[in-house]
Biopython code that builds the backbone (N, CA, C, O; Angstrom):
import numpy as np
from Bio.PDB.StructureBuilder import StructureBuilder

atoms = [
    (1, "MET", "N", (-17.070, 16.115, 17.108)),
    (1, "MET", "CA", (-16.004, 16.281, 16.314)),
    (1, "MET", "C", (-14.389, 15.661, 16.569)),
    (1, "MET", "O", (-13.825, 15.993, 17.612)),
    (2, "GLU", "N", (-13.880, 15.020, 15.873)),
    (2, "GLU", "CA", (-12.770, 14.809, 16.169)),
    (2, "GLU", "C", (-11.505, 15.645, 16.509)),
    (2, "GLU", "O", (-11.398, 16.717, 15.913)),
    (3, "THR", "N", (-10.633, 15.330, 17.300)),
    (3, "THR", "CA", (-9.343, 16.376, 17.444)),
    (3, "THR", "C", (-7.934, 15.457, 17.517)),
    (3, "THR", "O", (-7.801, 14.327, 17.987)),
    (4, "LEU", "N", (-7.078, 16.199, 16.984)),
    (4, "LEU", "CA", (-5.636, 15.392, 16.804)),
    (4, "LEU", "C", (-4.964, 15.161, 18.241)),
    (4, "LEU", "O", (-4.066, 15.924, 18.597)),
    (5, "SER", "N", (-5.380, 14.142, 19.048)),
    (5, "SER", "CA", (-4.999, 13.809, 20.120)),
    (5, "SER", "C", (-3.875, 12.242, 20.035)),
    (5, "SER", "O", (-3.853, 11.671, 18.945)),
    (6, "ALA", "N", (-3.282, 11.832, 20.833)),
    (6, "ALA", "CA", (-2.783, 10.661, 21.016)),
    (6, "ALA", "C", (-3.292, 9.763, 20.561)),
    (6, "ALA", "O", (-2.830, 9.093, 19.637)),
    (7, "THR", "N", (-4.720, 9.513, 21.331)),
    (7, "THR", "CA", (-5.583, 8.418, 20.942)),
    (7, "THR", "C", (-5.910, 8.129, 19.424)),
    (7, "THR", "O", (-6.146, 7.008, 18.973)),
    (8, "THR", "N", (-5.888, 9.364, 18.666)),
    (8, "THR", "CA", (-6.491, 9.548, 17.413)),
    (8, "THR", "C", (-5.238, 8.803, 16.366)),
    (8, "THR", "O", (-5.384, 8.039, 15.411)),
    (9, "ILE", "N", (-4.085, 9.326, 16.935)),
    (9, "ILE", "CA", (-2.990, 9.127, 16.197)),
    (9, "ILE", "C", (-2.681, 7.409, 16.149)),
    (9, "ILE", "O", (-2.501, 6.721, 15.143)),
    (10, "PHE", "N", (-2.688, 7.005, 17.505)),
    (10, "PHE", "CA", (-2.668, 5.553, 17.833)),
    (10, "PHE", "C", (-3.513, 4.516, 16.849)),
    (10, "PHE", "O", (-3.052, 3.507, 16.315)),
    (11, "TRP", "N", (-4.834, 5.009, 16.748)),
    (11, "TRP", "CA", (-5.941, 4.345, 16.133)),
    (11, "TRP", "C", (-5.653, 4.366, 14.474)),
    (11, "TRP", "O", (-6.000, 3.417, 13.771)),
    (12, "LEU", "N", (-4.951, 5.605, 13.904)),
    (12, "LEU", "CA", (-4.838, 5.621, 12.790)),
    (12, "LEU", "C", (-3.389, 4.842, 12.393)),
    (12, "LEU", "O", (-3.154, 4.451, 11.250)),
    (13, "LEU", "N", (-2.557, 4.700, 13.411)),
    (13, "LEU", "CA", (-1.593, 3.703, 13.155)),
    (13, "LEU", "C", (-1.910, 2.339, 13.064)),
    (13, "LEU", "O", (-1.469, 1.670, 12.130)),
    (14, "VAL", "N", (-2.603, 1.872, 13.904)),
    (14, "VAL", "CA", (-3.157, 0.767, 14.074)),
    (14, "VAL", "C", (-4.088, 0.223, 12.688)),
    (14, "VAL", "O", (-4.057, -0.880, 12.142)),
    (15, "LEU", "N", (-4.844, 1.336, 12.384)),
    (15, "LEU", "CA", (-5.560, 1.009, 11.121)),
    (15, "LEU", "C", (-4.916, 1.129, 9.725)),
    (15, "LEU", "O", (-5.400, 0.658, 8.696)),
    (16, "GLY", "N", (-3.828, 1.779, 9.814)),
    (16, "GLY", "CA", (-2.896, 1.603, 8.478)),
    (16, "GLY", "C", (-2.012, 0.417, 8.837)),
    (16, "GLY", "O", (-2.015, -0.317, 7.849)),
    (17, "ALA", "N", (-1.370, -0.029, 9.655)),
    (17, "ALA", "CA", (-0.793, -1.330, 9.918)),
    (17, "ALA", "C", (-1.775, -2.694, 9.382)),
    (17, "ALA", "O", (-1.501, -3.551, 8.542)),
    (18, "THR", "N", (-2.815, -2.545, 10.088)),
    (18, "THR", "CA", (-3.925, -3.481, 9.768)),
    (18, "THR", "C", (-4.268, -3.553, 8.412)),
    (18, "THR", "O", (-4.143, -4.625, 7.821)),
    (19, "THR", "N", (-4.702, -2.513, 7.820)),
    (19, "THR", "CA", (-4.849, -2.147, 6.467)),
    (19, "THR", "C", (-3.685, -2.921, 5.465)),
    (19, "THR", "O", (-3.965, -3.843, 4.699)),
    (20, "GLY", "N", (-2.329, -2.339, 5.648)),
    (20, "GLY", "CA", (-1.420, -2.650, 4.960)),
    (20, "GLY", "C", (-0.998, -4.523, 5.248)),
    (20, "GLY", "O", (-0.456, -5.201, 4.375)),
    (21, "TRP", "N", (-1.365, -5.028, 6.530)),
    (21, "TRP", "CA", (-1.330, -6.328, 6.304)),
    (21, "TRP", "C", (-2.489, -7.142, 5.780)),
    (21, "TRP", "O", (-2.428, -8.370, 5.720)),
    (22, "ILE", "N", (-3.423, -6.530, 5.447)),
    (22, "ILE", "CA", (-4.625, -7.349, 5.136)),
    (22, "ILE", "C", (-4.142, -7.086, 3.194)),
    (22, "ILE", "O", (-4.100, -8.027, 2.401)),
    (23, "VAL", "N", (-3.911, -5.963, 2.903)),
    (23, "VAL", "CA", (-3.627, -5.834, 1.282)),
    (23, "VAL", "C", (-2.487, -6.398, 1.101)),
    (23, "VAL", "O", (-2.306, -6.719, -0.073)),
    (24, "GLY", "N", (-1.542, -6.674, 1.897)),
    (24, "GLY", "CA", (-0.042, -7.285, 1.495)),
    (24, "GLY", "C", (-0.342, -8.978, 1.808)),
    (24, "GLY", "O", (0.548, -9.801, 1.595)),
    (25, "TYR", "N", (-1.426, -9.302, 2.232)),
    (25, "TYR", "CA", (-1.848, -10.694, 2.266)),
    (25, "TYR", "C", (-2.780, -11.223, 1.271)),
    (25, "TYR", "O", (-3.043, -12.392, 0.987)),
    (26, "ILE", "N", (-3.233, -10.104, 0.791)),
    (26, "ILE", "CA", (-4.337, -10.467, -0.107)),
    (26, "ILE", "C", (-3.454, -10.535, -1.712)),
    (26, "ILE", "O", (-3.847, -11.337, -2.560)),
    (27, "ILE", "N", (-2.498, -9.802, -1.935)),
    (27, "ILE", "CA", (-1.637, -9.238, -2.711)),
    (27, "ILE", "C", (-0.467, -10.377, -2.985)),
    (27, "ILE", "O", (-0.003, -10.598, -4.103)),
    (28, "GLY", "N", (-0.155, -10.914, -2.035)),
    (28, "GLY", "CA", (0.921, -12.022, -1.881)),
    (28, "GLY", "C", (2.141, -11.384, -2.530)),
    (28, "GLY", "O", (2.487, -10.222, -2.314)),
    (29, "LYS", "N", (2.788, -12.259, -3.371)),
    (29, "LYS", "CA", (4.262, -12.131, -3.714)),
    (29, "LYS", "C", (4.104, -10.853, -5.569)),
    (29, "LYS", "O", (4.999, -10.361, -6.256)),
    (30, "GLU", "N", (2.876, -10.799, -5.680)),
    (30, "GLU", "CA", (2.947, -9.982, -6.951)),
    (30, "GLU", "C", (2.905, -8.518, -6.537)),
    (30, "GLU", "O", (2.658, -7.796, -7.503)),
    (31, "GLY", "N", (3.046, -7.963, -5.568)),
    (31, "GLY", "CA", (3.363, -6.643, -5.349)),
    (31, "GLY", "C", (4.430, -6.635, -4.606)),
    (31, "GLY", "O", (5.219, -7.577, -4.541)),
    (32, "ILE", "N", (4.579, -5.070, -3.702)),
    (32, "ILE", "CA", (5.482, -4.917, -2.603)),
    (32, "ILE", "C", (5.306, -5.912, -1.510)),
    (32, "ILE", "O", (4.274, -6.549, -1.303)),
    (33, "THR", "N", (6.450, -5.987, -0.808)),
    (33, "THR", "CA", (6.349, -7.092, 0.067)),
    (33, "THR", "C", (5.330, -6.465, 1.584)),
    (33, "THR", "O", (5.203, -5.347, 2.084)),
    (34, "LEU", "N", (4.931, -7.421, 1.820)),
    (34, "LEU", "CA", (4.238, -7.683, 3.384)),
    (34, "LEU", "C", (4.738, -6.513, 4.480)),
    (34, "LEU", "O", (3.917, -5.864, 5.128)),
    (35, "THR", "N", (5.989, -6.351, 4.587)),
    (35, "THR", "CA", (6.228, -5.474, 5.170)),
    (35, "THR", "C", (6.390, -4.124, 4.704)),
    (35, "THR", "O", (6.082, -3.235, 5.497)),
    (36, "SER", "N", (6.694, -3.896, 3.893)),
    (36, "SER", "CA", (6.511, -2.641, 2.922)),
    (36, "SER", "C", (5.076, -1.932, 2.789)),
    (36, "SER", "O", (4.856, -0.722, 2.748)),
    (37, "ASN", "N", (3.930, -3.249, 2.718)),
    (37, "ASN", "CA", (2.884, -2.555, 3.246)),
    (37, "ASN", "C", (2.325, -2.155, 4.296)),
    (37, "ASN", "O", (1.566, -1.189, 4.376)),
    (38, "VAL", "N", (2.655, -2.852, 5.145)),
    (38, "VAL", "CA", (2.431, -2.333, 6.707)),
    (38, "VAL", "C", (3.096, -1.050, 6.949)),
    (38, "VAL", "O", (2.493, -0.161, 7.551)),
    (39, "ILE", "N", (4.506, -0.857, 6.452)),
    (39, "ILE", "CA", (5.027, 0.549, 6.730)),
    (39, "ILE", "C", (4.637, 1.639, 5.987)),
    (39, "ILE", "O", (4.717, 2.787, 6.423)),
    (40, "TRP", "N", (4.080, 1.262, 4.526)),
    (40, "TRP", "CA", (3.401, 2.196, 3.951)),
    (40, "TRP", "C", (1.895, 2.502, 4.417)),
    (40, "TRP", "O", (1.385, 3.613, 4.272)),
    (41, "GLY", "N", (1.336, 1.573, 4.903)),
    (41, "GLY", "CA", (-0.245, 1.516, 5.822)),
    (41, "GLY", "C", (0.134, 2.703, 6.787)),
    (41, "GLY", "O", (-0.482, 3.770, 6.796)),
    (42, "MET", "N", (1.086, 2.445, 7.505)),
    (42, "MET", "CA", (1.409, 3.001, 8.788)),
    (42, "MET", "C", (1.796, 4.539, 8.738)),
    (42, "MET", "O", (1.499, 5.326, 9.636)),
    (43, "ILE", "N", (2.465, 4.866, 7.636)),
    (43, "ILE", "CA", (2.785, 6.129, 7.115)),
    (43, "ILE", "C", (1.299, 6.779, 6.599)),
    (43, "ILE", "O", (0.813, 7.775, 7.134)),
    (44, "GLY", "N", (0.714, 6.113, 5.570)),
    (44, "GLY", "CA", (-0.146, 6.795, 4.726)),
    (44, "GLY", "C", (-1.491, 7.089, 5.855)),
    (44, "GLY", "O", (-2.151, 8.125, 5.769)),
    (45, "ALA", "N", (-1.677, 6.400, 6.535)),
    (45, "ALA", "CA", (-2.975, 6.430, 7.479)),
    (45, "ALA", "C", (-2.780, 7.937, 8.144)),
    (45, "ALA", "O", (-3.479, 8.900, 7.831)),
    (46, "PRO", "N", (-1.836, 7.966, 8.999)),
    (46, "PRO", "CA", (-1.942, 9.212, 9.554)),
    (46, "PRO", "C", (-1.902, 10.530, 8.824)),
    (46, "PRO", "O", (-2.494, 11.531, 9.227)),
    (47, "ILE", "N", (-1.188, 10.478, 7.749)),
    (47, "ILE", "CA", (-0.980, 11.398, 6.845)),
    (47, "ILE", "C", (-2.436, 11.991, 6.360)),
    (47, "ILE", "O", (-2.837, 13.131, 6.593)),
    (48, "VAL", "N", (-3.227, 10.843, 5.545)),
    (48, "VAL", "CA", (-4.739, 11.001, 5.043)),
    (48, "VAL", "C", (-5.580, 11.561, 6.438)),
    (48, "VAL", "O", (-6.281, 12.564, 6.303)),
    (49, "GLY", "N", (-5.496, 10.912, 7.730)),
    (49, "GLY", "CA", (-6.375, 11.242, 8.763)),
    (49, "GLY", "C", (-5.959, 12.684, 9.191)),
    (49, "GLY", "O", (-6.843, 13.538, 9.251)),
    (50, "VAL", "N", (-4.799, 12.977, 9.463)),
    (50, "VAL", "CA", (-4.863, 14.485, 9.688)),
    (50, "VAL", "C", (-5.024, 15.225, 8.569)),
    (50, "VAL", "O", (-5.351, 16.354, 8.935)),
    (51, "CYS", "N", (-4.951, 15.155, 7.200)),
    (51, "CYS", "CA", (-5.618, 16.114, 6.476)),
    (51, "CYS", "C", (-6.984, 15.770, 6.495)),
    (51, "CYS", "O", (-7.667, 16.685, 6.035)),
    (52, "ALA", "N", (-7.641, 14.781, 6.861)),
    (52, "ALA", "CA", (-8.862, 14.871, 6.942)),
    (52, "ALA", "C", (-9.536, 15.970, 8.168)),
    (52, "ALA", "O", (-10.480, 16.752, 8.058)),
    (53, "LEU", "N", (-8.774, 15.722, 9.178)),
    (53, "LEU", "CA", (-8.999, 16.788, 10.569)),
    (53, "LEU", "C", (-8.710, 18.049, 10.075)),
    (53, "LEU", "O", (-9.503, 18.921, 10.431)),
    (54, "TYR", "N", (-7.697, 18.431, 9.275)),
    (54, "TYR", "CA", (-7.401, 19.868, 8.995)),
    (54, "TYR", "C", (-8.668, 20.274, 8.142)),
    (54, "TYR", "O", (-9.220, 21.312, 8.507)),
    (55, "VAL", "N", (-9.266, 19.540, 6.951)),
    (55, "VAL", "CA", (-10.506, 19.889, 6.444)),
    (55, "VAL", "C", (-11.619, 19.893, 7.282)),
    (55, "VAL", "O", (-12.486, 20.717, 6.990)),
    (56, "GLN", "N", (-11.817, 19.172, 8.260)),
    (56, "GLN", "CA", (-12.925, 18.852, 9.352)),
    (56, "GLN", "C", (-13.706, 17.982, 8.637)),
    (56, "GLN", "O", (-14.885, 18.297, 8.476)),
    (57, "ILE", "N", (-13.319, 17.001, 8.193)),
    (57, "ILE", "CA", (-14.028, 16.103, 7.646)),
    (57, "ILE", "C", (-14.762, 14.997, 8.915)),
    (57, "ILE", "O", (-13.837, 14.400, 9.465)),
    (58, "SER", "N", (-15.866, 14.665, 9.387)),
    (58, "SER", "CA", (-16.050, 13.954, 10.097)),
    (58, "SER", "C", (-16.055, 12.432, 9.575)),
    (58, "SER", "O", (-16.277, 12.193, 8.388)),
    (59, "GLY", "N", (-15.803, 11.425, 10.497)),
    (59, "GLY", "CA", (-15.504, 10.041, 10.012)),
    (59, "GLY", "C", (-14.263, 9.923, 9.746)),
    (59, "GLY", "O", (-14.022, 9.200, 8.779)),
    (60, "VAL", "N", (-13.202, 10.482, 10.379)),
    (60, "VAL", "CA", (-11.794, 10.466, 10.100)),
    (60, "VAL", "C", (-11.021, 9.296, 9.786)),
    (60, "VAL", "O", (-10.108, 9.393, 8.965)),
    (61, "LEU", "N", (-11.286, 8.177, 10.357)),
    (61, "LEU", "CA", (-10.949, 6.924, 10.315)),
    (61, "LEU", "C", (-11.455, 6.241, 8.762)),
    (61, "LEU", "O", (-10.673, 5.757, 7.943)),
    (62, "VAL", "N", (-12.842, 6.333, 8.609)),
    (62, "VAL", "CA", (-13.226, 5.839, 7.638)),
    (62, "VAL", "C", (-12.344, 6.425, 6.222)),
    (62, "VAL", "O", (-11.895, 5.748, 5.297)),
    (63, "PHE", "N", (-12.279, 7.858, 6.412)),
    (63, "PHE", "CA", (-11.753, 8.577, 5.467)),
    (63, "PHE", "C", (-10.330, 8.215, 5.438)),
    (63, "PHE", "O", (-9.865, 8.554, 4.350)),
    (64, "SER", "N", (-9.530, 7.712, 6.125)),
    (64, "SER", "CA", (-8.122, 7.450, 6.371)),
    (64, "SER", "C", (-8.070, 6.029, 5.867)),
    (64, "SER", "O", (-7.051, 5.599, 5.328)),
    (65, "LEU", "N", (-9.182, 5.272, 6.039)),
    (65, "LEU", "CA", (-9.230, 3.790, 5.329)),
    (65, "LEU", "C", (-9.197, 3.703, 4.086)),
    (65, "LEU", "O", (-8.453, 2.953, 3.454)),
    (66, "LEU", "N", (-10.072, 4.531, 3.594)),
    (66, "LEU", "CA", (-10.047, 4.608, 2.290)),
    (66, "LEU", "C", (-9.235, 5.443, 1.371)),
    (66, "LEU", "O", (-9.382, 5.407, 0.150)),
    (67, "GLY", "N", (-8.403, 6.172, 1.966)),
    (67, "GLY", "CA", (-7.193, 6.929, 1.532)),
    (67, "GLY", "C", (-6.094, 5.912, 1.483)),
    (67, "GLY", "O", (-5.493, 5.601, 0.454)),
    (68, "THR", "N", (-5.875, 5.411, 2.695)),
    (68, "THR", "CA", (-4.884, 4.102, 2.859)),
    (68, "THR", "C", (-5.090, 3.262, 1.601)),
    (68, "THR", "O", (-4.261, 3.295, 0.691)),
    (69, "LEU", "N", (-6.137, 2.546, 1.546)),
    (69, "LEU", "CA", (-6.431, 1.476, 0.656)),
    (69, "LEU", "C", (-5.853, 2.012, -0.988)),
    (69, "LEU", "O", (-5.228, 1.364, -1.827)),
    (70, "ALA", "N", (-6.310, 3.333, -1.026)),
    (70, "ALA", "CA", (-5.932, 3.755, -2.513)),
    (70, "ALA", "C", (-4.674, 3.849, -2.802)),
    (70, "ALA", "O", (-4.156, 3.589, -3.888)),
    (71, "MET", "N", (-3.906, 4.407, -1.357)),
    (71, "MET", "CA", (-2.247, 4.294, -1.786)),
    (71, "MET", "C", (-1.589, 3.226, -1.841)),
    (71, "MET", "O", (-0.499, 3.143, -2.409)),
    (72, "LEU", "N", (-2.145, 2.318, -1.282)),
    (72, "LEU", "CA", (-1.525, 0.875, -1.141)),
    (72, "LEU", "C", (-1.636, 0.272, -2.643)),
    (72, "LEU", "O", (-0.748, -0.241, -3.325)),
    (73, "PHE", "N", (-2.954, 0.485, -2.936)),
    (73, "PHE", "CA", (-3.384, 0.013, -4.313)),
    (73, "PHE", "C", (-2.571, 0.430, -5.502)),
    (73, "PHE", "O", (-2.274, -0.284, -6.459)),
    (74, "LEU", "N", (-2.240, 1.734, -5.299)),
    (74, "LEU", "CA", (-1.188, 2.363, -6.437)),
    (74, "LEU", "C", (0.065, 1.699, -6.196)),
    (74, "LEU", "O", (0.596, 0.992, -7.053)),
    (75, "ALA", "N", (0.595, 1.920, -4.961)),
    (75, "ALA", "CA", (1.889, 1.141, -4.638)),
    (75, "ALA", "C", (2.284, -0.410, -5.162)),
    (75, "ALA", "O", (3.377, -0.866, -5.498)),
    (76, "ASN", "N", (1.105, -0.967, -5.104)),
    (76, "ASN", "CA", (0.993, -2.509, -5.414)),
    (76, "ASN", "C", (0.867, -2.533, -7.006)),
    (76, "ASN", "O", (1.681, -3.261, -7.574)),
    (77, "VAL", "N", (-0.016, -1.858, -7.777)),
    (77, "VAL", "CA", (-0.246, -1.708, -9.096)),
    (77, "VAL", "C", (0.952, -1.635, -9.755)),
    (77, "VAL", "O", (1.415, -2.536, -10.454)),
    (78, "PHE", "N", (1.590, -0.297, -9.484)),
    (78, "PHE", "CA", (2.555, 0.076, -10.122)),
    (78, "PHE", "C", (4.179, -0.733, -9.946)),
    (78, "PHE", "O", (5.214, -0.590, -10.597)),
    (79, "HIS", "N", (3.866, -1.555, -8.845)),
    (79, "HIS", "CA", (5.112, -2.284, -8.658)),
    (79, "HIS", "C", (5.062, -4.084, -9.153)),
    (79, "HIS", "O", (5.908, -4.949, -8.925)),
    (80, "LEU", "N", (3.662, -4.209, -9.935)),
    (80, "LEU", "CA", (3.604, -5.625, -10.107)),
    (80, "LEU", "C", (4.442, -6.149, -10.942)),
    (80, "LEU", "O", (4.744, -5.403, -11.873)),
    (81, "HIS", "N", (5.015, -7.372, -10.931)),
    (81, "HIS", "CA", (5.959, -7.882, -11.478)),
    (81, "HIS", "C", (5.900, -9.451, -11.758)),
    (81, "HIS", "O", (5.673, -10.058, -10.711)),
    (82, "HIS", "N", (6.004, -10.073, -12.589)),
    (82, "HIS", "CA", (5.913, -11.682, -12.742)),
    (82, "HIS", "C", (6.803, -12.390, -12.514)),
    (82, "HIS", "O", (7.979, -12.031, -12.563)),
    (83, "VAL", "N", (6.252, -14.004, -12.103)),
    (83, "VAL", "CA", (7.148, -14.471, -11.325)),
    (83, "VAL", "C", (8.355, -15.030, -12.876)),
    (83, "VAL", "O", (9.458, -15.511, -12.614)),
    (84, "GLU", "N", (8.001, -14.893, -13.998)),
    (84, "GLU", "CA", (8.662, -15.338, -15.238)),
    (84, "GLU", "C", (9.844, -14.021, -14.998)),
    (84, "GLU", "O", (10.958, -14.437, -15.319)),
    (85, "ASP", "N", (9.877, -12.815, -14.607)),
    (85, "ASP", "CA", (10.814, -11.812, -14.346)),
    (85, "ASP", "C", (11.753, -12.205, -13.376)),
    (85, "ASP", "O", (12.941, -11.936, -13.555)),
    (86, "ILE", "N", (11.399, -12.770, -12.432)),
    (86, "ILE", "CA", (12.196, -13.122, -11.171)),
    (86, "ILE", "C", (12.966, -14.712, -11.445)),
    (86, "ILE", "O", (14.138, -14.900, -11.120)),
    (87, "THR", "N", (12.281, -15.573, -11.959)),
    (87, "THR", "CA", (13.062, -16.748, -12.135)),
    (87, "THR", "C", (13.953, -16.707, -13.588)),
    (87, "THR", "O", (14.877, -17.501, -13.766)),
    (88, "GLY", "N", (13.691, -16.011, -14.285)),
    (88, "GLY", "CA", (14.327, -15.580, -15.498)),
    (88, "GLY", "C", (13.764, -16.647, -16.795)),
    (88, "GLY", "O", (14.250, -16.512, -17.918)),
    (89, "ASP", "N", (12.966, -17.441, -16.590)),
    (89, "ASP", "CA", (12.162, -18.043, -17.490)),
    (89, "ASP", "C", (11.318, -17.667, -18.411)),
    (89, "ASP", "O", (10.145, -18.035, -18.472)),
    (90, "ILE", "N", (12.012, -16.725, -19.363)),
    (90, "ILE", "CA", (11.196, -15.938, -20.019)),
    (90, "ILE", "C", (11.172, -16.630, -21.469)),
    (90, "ILE", "O", (12.275, -16.654, -22.015)),
    (91, "LYS", "N", (10.168, -17.165, -22.147)),
    (91, "LYS", "CA", (10.328, -17.617, -23.255)),
    (91, "LYS", "C", (9.670, -16.597, -24.277)),
    (91, "LYS", "O", (8.598, -15.997, -24.198)),
    (92, "ARG", "N", (10.830, -16.588, -25.446)),
    (92, "ARG", "CA", (10.343, -15.490, -26.308)),
    (92, "ARG", "C", (9.905, -16.074, -27.757)),
    (92, "ARG", "O", (10.583, -16.902, -28.365)),
    (93, "GLY", "N", (8.968, -15.661, -28.121)),
    (93, "GLY", "CA", (8.798, -16.448, -30.011)),
    (93, "GLY", "C", (10.216, -16.013, -30.546)),
    (93, "GLY", "O", (10.694, -16.943, -31.196)),
    (94, "MET", "N", (10.812, -15.232, -30.512)),
    (94, "MET", "CA", (11.745, -14.803, -31.398)),
    (94, "MET", "C", (13.104, -14.903, -30.558)),
    (94, "MET", "O", (13.122, -14.555, -29.377)),
    (95, "HIS", "N", (14.410, -15.462, -31.309)),
    (95, "HIS", "CA", (15.604, -15.627, -30.396)),
    (95, "HIS", "C", (16.790, -14.625, -31.314)),
    (95, "HIS", "O", (17.123, -14.835, -32.480)),
    (96, "ILE", "N", (17.092, -13.949, -30.775)),
    (96, "ILE", "CA", (18.319, -12.824, -31.406)),
    (96, "ILE", "C", (19.877, -13.623, -31.504)),
    (96, "ILE", "O", (20.562, -13.905, -30.521)),
    (97, "LEU", "N", (20.152, -13.835, -32.595)),
    (97, "LEU", "CA", (21.279, -14.506, -32.963)),
    (97, "LEU", "C", (22.712, -13.127, -32.914)),
    (97, "LEU", "O", (22.707, -11.984, -33.369)),
    (98, "LYS", "N", (23.493, -13.684, -32.369)),
    (98, "LYS", "CA", (24.777, -12.792, -32.431)),
    (98, "LYS", "C", (25.386, -13.136, -33.921)),
    (98, "LYS", "O", (25.104, -14.197, -34.479)),
    (99, "LYS", "N", (26.280, -12.110, -34.541)),
    (99, "LYS", "CA", (26.658, -12.611, -35.678)),
    (99, "LYS", "C", (28.271, -12.845, -35.286)),
    (99, "LYS", "O", (28.954, -12.168, -34.517)),
    (100, "PRO", "N", (28.675, -14.079, -36.100)),
    (100, "PRO", "CA", (30.310, -14.400, -35.856)),
    (100, "PRO", "C", (31.128, -13.355, -36.077)),
    (100, "PRO", "O", (32.344, -13.480, -35.928)),
]
sb = StructureBuilder()
sb.init_structure("model")
sb.init_model(0)
sb.init_chain("A")
sb.init_seg("    ")
for serial, (resi, resn, name, xyz) in enumerate(atoms, 1):
    if name == "N":
        sb.init_residue(resn, " ", resi, " ")
    sb.init_atom(name, np.array(xyz, "f"), 0.0, 1.0, " ", f" {name:<3s}", serial, name[0])
structure = sb.get_structure()
């Protein structure tokens, strides 16, 4: 049975940072930034890990990895944007004309 110790917290932080970096690298510029993914991974992994310890689930690191992946997926999906929105190259089929 795992306990909440400094070693467990360290590995949860490392797991969160690594997961955030991998997700940020895969998503690229389509979601939140790489730094934000790492920070949210380092926040999410200990929260999910401590919850798993509280409920006494064995395999806290695996549970924390899956929870962090789910949280980062949701953060990136709801922040998706398109290159056209950033650069302003939006071509619309209909043009709105102002009345003189």
